[in-house]
N, C-alpha and C positions, 0 to 999 in steps of 0.2 A: 375248396379254394377260392373263398371271395376279391370279387374284381376288385384288384389296386384302384390308384389313382393314374392320371395319365399324366406323369411331370410336365413334360410337352407343354401343354393343353396349359396348363397356370403357365410357365415363360408365354408363353407366346403371347396371350387372351387381350394384357391392356395393349399391344403393340394394334395389334388389332385392330381393337375398338378405336383405337385414336386413329388411327386411318382409313377406318367409318366416318366416325367422324369430322375428318380433315375434310373429308370429299362430298360432304352434305353439308355443310358449313358453305363451303366455296359455289354451290350451287345457286345461279342466279336464279330469278322470277319466282315461277309459282312451285311452292314445293310439297302439294296437295299430294300429288301422287309418286312422290319417293317412299323408301319404306322407315323407316323406327331401326332407329341403333340400336341392337342387344347390348346390351352392358356389358364389361367384361367377365362378371362370372356366368353370363348367358352365353357369353359366347365357352368360357371355360367348359360349360356342359356340354353340350353341342357336341367340344373337339370333343370330348374324353368319350361320348355313345359312341360315335360316328367310328373313333378308334377302338373300341373293343367288340363293335359290330361287325368290324371288318375281319377280326380274326376267330369269325364265332362261323359257322358252318349251316344249311338249311338243308337236308336231305342229300349233303354231299355237297352241294352249291354253296360258293364265294356270294357274301352278299351283296348287293349294289343298290346301295341307298344316297341318295342326296337331301340334308339337310336347309330347308332353307326357314329363316325365321321375319312371320308374316302373322298376321292378323287373319278369317275366311276375308273378311269385309274387302283385302284388300286384294282379293284376287278371282278374277271370273272363273264361274263353274266352277268350285271347288266344292272336293265330295270332304262333306264333313260325318266324321263319327258321331254316332250317340254318345257314347262313355271315350272320352279323351283316353289314350293312351300314357303311360311315364314313361318320360327318356330315357329308355335304360338299353342296354345293348341286348337282353334277352327278346324284348318289346320289338325292336326295329328288326332283330333280323328272321324272327316269323313273318315280318310287313314287306321286306324284300323284295320276295317276286313278282307283289302286287303294281314296284314303283317300279323297276331294275330297266324298264325303257328310258332311252333320254329327254328329256324336258320336263319328267313328272317328276313333284319334290312332296318329298315327309312337310304340312307344315307345322311349325312348333312354334307356341306362341306360352303369357304366362296365362295359366288359367288356373282360379282360386289358390294364387299368391306360388305355384308349381311352375316349374315349365314342363307340356306337356307338349303330344303328338294330336293335334284336335284333325290330321286329314290329310286330305293331300293337294295341289295344285299345280298347274302345267304353267300357270299363267303368275308370273310373278311380276314385282315397280323393281323401278330402277336401283341400283345399288342394294338390294337386298340382298344381308345375308345369308351365305351357303357357302355348307360343310359337307363335300362330297365324297365320299368313299373313291377309290380308285383301284385302289389292288389292296390287297392285305395290308393294315400298317403306312399304307399312305393313304394319306387324306390331305384334298386341297382344300382351299382356303378362295374366296371367287364371289365375284361377284358380276350384275344384272348394266349390258349396256340401255338398254330400254330399247334394243330391235331386236325382229324376232332374227334376220338374218348375220345377224353377226353373235361370233361366239364370245361364251364370259368372259369377262376379266379376270385374272387368278391376281391374286393379292397373297397366298405366301403355299408354302409346301413342307407337308409336315412327313415326315420317315422315319418311323422308328425314332430315335433321339435325336435326328439331324431336322434343321431346320432352315428352311430357308426362304426367306419376305423378298419377295419381287424389289430391286430397285426404280423407283419410279425415273428417275433422275440416267438410269441408261440413254434413254432413246437421246438426249442432249449432245451425245456422241456427234462431231459434227458431219463426219460420213456415215451415219447409222443410217441400213438401210431401212428403206417404204416397211416392208414387212417385220420386222421389230419394230417399229413405233406401231406397227397396228400390232403385232400382238400384244403392248409392252395396255394398248389402249386409252392412247392420248394423243391420237387424232383427231381430224373434224370427224363429225356423225356424218356427214355426206359421204364421207369416203367408204364407210362400214359396209355402203352394198354394192363399194365399185369395183374395181379390178386387185385394188391392195387385197381385200377383203378376201376374193376367191383365192389369191391364193396363200392366202393363211387356211381357207377349206381346204385345196390342196395338202400343205402339209399337215393338218391333222386327218384325211385320210389316210394319205402316204404312211403314219404311223400306226393306226390303227391297221391296218393287214399284216403286220408284225413278219413280214418278210424281205425287211429293208429293202432299198429303194434309194434310186437317187434321180431327181431331177435338173437339169440345168434350164436355164432361159433365159435366153439371147436374143438380140438385137431386132424389132421387126427387117425384112429388107436386106436383113445384113445376108453375107457368105461368109465372112471371115473363118467362121467357127466352125466349117467343112477342114482347116488345114488341122484342128487337132481331135479330129475322129475317123477314125480305123476304116479305108473306103474298100469292098462295094459298103456298106448299111445293110446291115442282115434283114432287118425290120424298119425298111425307111417306108416313110407314108405318102404318095401322092395318089390327087391334090394332099393340101396337109388339111386336114380332121380341120373342122372348123365348127361343130358343133357352138363350144362354149364361146366362141369370140363372137359366134352369131348373132346368141342369147344375153353378150354381153352388153352390146353394138342397137340393143332391143331400147328404146324410146322408156323416161322413167311415167313413173305414174302408176295407170292401170294395170300398164302391160308389164311393171313389174311388180302383182299381187302372188296371189298366194301357190299359182302355178308356176310360175317362172320360178318362184324360189325352189320350186322340187326339181324345178325339171334343170336349174342348174345344178342343183344335190348332186343329179343322176350322173350330170356332167362328167361334173368331179369325182366322184366316184370310177367312172372310166379313165382320167384318164390319170387318176393317181391307182388304178388297179396296172396297167402297164409301164411304172416304176418296180414294179414286184419279179419282173423278169427281168435276167441277167443285165448288167448294163447302162446306161445313160438313157432316159430318154428326153428327149428335146422338145420345148416350144418356142414360140416365141412374146415375145414382152406382151403382145394382142391375143395369146393363147389359143393361136395358132399349133396343134400338137405335128412335128418332122414326122421323131422316128421316134421306135422304143428298142433297147436293144443292145444300142450304140456304142462302142467300145472306144475307150478314148484315147487320145496318143500324146506325147509329146509335139510340141510348135516348132515343127523343124528351126530352128539357128535359136531358142531359148534354152534356156541350162533346168536343171532341175531344180522343183522345191525343196530347202535347205530345212526354212523354216517358215514363222506363220506364228501371227498372235493371235491369242484365244483367251478371251469372254468369256462369264456367267452374268445373263443381266439379276444378279441377288445383289440387298444388302455383303458390304464386306469383299468383293471378288475386288480381286487383284489384275490384274491385264497380263500373261504372262508369252514370252515370246517359246514357242515350242518345236519342237520333228512333225512334221502333220503324222506319222509314222504313230506319233500317241495319240490319237484321237481313233482309230482303228484300223480298218485293214484298206484290200484295195480301192473300196468308194470313195474313201477319206481322200487316201494320195490323190485319185483320179481326179476328185474335185476338185482339189485345194490345185493342184496342173493346170487341169481348164481354167479356174479362176485367175490363176499368176501367167497365162498365156493368152486369154481374153480376156484382157479387163474390164469391158461392159456386159460380159454375162456375171449371174449370179446363179452356186448350186447348193440346193437344200437332199441332202440329205439324212437316209434315215436307216439307223440301226433296230436288227431283230428286236435286242435288248430295250428297247421304245427309245435311245439317244434320239436326239435331229438337233442338227448343225446345219446353219446355213455360212456360206462362205462367199464373201465379197470381198474385191480388189477396196483398197485402201487406201487414198490416193495422201490423208492425212503422216498411216504412216512407209509410204510405200512399200507396202505390198501384202497378201495372204491375211485377211481378219476373219475367225472363224468363231462367228459368236452360238453357243449353246441355248437351247431354246428349249428343249423338254419341257421345264416349269412351265414355263407359260402354253403349252400345248395340251397339259391334261385338261 
C-alpha cells in the first residue's frame, strides 16, 4: 500500500511558514548568520516525511531523527554525502541509527530542484527550521536560539491529527512564572545561561527519566516550607548539596566554557534523578538541594485545595477552573496543596506518561495556577 499524504502537514505548513518569516523579519542588525526560511511546500514535505518515518521501524527500533532546513555552508564541519538522499520515509528510517543522538540533524536543502538530504549537521544557525521525531506519530517543530546551552524553542507539536501551535502571547500573563517565559523563548538571551535556564534543564531531565517526579523550589534561607513537610524527612540532606549552586555562581566568560556546560548538565541530571524517588525533592531558589523523597502534608490551619486555574500555552486554549484531581494523582494533588500553603514556592510535576505541569501561586487570580507545559519540553 502506497504512503498517503499527512493531511496535518498541509494544514499547518502556512502557519509555521508565517511564524518563521515574522521572526526573521523582526531581527535587527546582521542577518547573515540566520537560517533561510523554507516555503510552505518545503515545510509540508519535511513534516510529511518525518511523520511517516516515525511510524516505520529499522530492525525493530523506533526512528529518532531531526530534520533541519539549511545548506552545508550554514553549518560548521558538516558531514556531506557524495549522493544526496531523497526526502522520503524509507531513506530517513535507514539513516536513523546514525543520527539518533541529541544534537545531530539531517540537513535538508533544495538540490537540482528537489528537497534532498545532503548529510548531517551538528551546528545549525539561529531560527533554523527543525522537524523532529519525538515519538511515533509525534512531530515537534522548533528552532534554534543561537546558543549552545539553551533548549530549542518549540513552535508547534503535531500528534496524529492534533495540532498544537505554541501561543507566543502566553508569557504576557501578569504573573506568568519566569520558567514558562524562558520555555516559550521570549526572555532575554542573557538569561539563557542563567538560573532560569537551569530550571528548564531540570524540567527536561525530569521528564526524560519517565518515572514521574515532583520538584519543589522554595526561597533561599526560608524555613516556613517545613510546615508543609512530614517530619522527620527520610532523605534530608545535611549539609545541603550545593554543586549546582556553586557552578552557577562561577563568573561568566572563560569559566563558563564547554567544561562548565558539561558540569552543569551532569549536576542537573543528578538532581533530576532524585525526583524519581517517591515523594518530593526540595531545592532552594539558589539551587541548593535540601531533601528528596519528602512527604507533603497540608499546612496547619490551611484548607484543602478544591480548585485551581489550568492553562496550556497553545493557541486557542481557554483557562479553566478545575479540581486538582483532574490533573492526575498524588503528585499533582500534593503539589497544588504545597503551593497553596507556601505561596512563594513553585512546584514542577512530571508524569510517567510525559505530561508536565508547573504549579505557581497567582496573585491576580488568588489561587494556584497550573501550567501544562509538556508541549514546550519535547
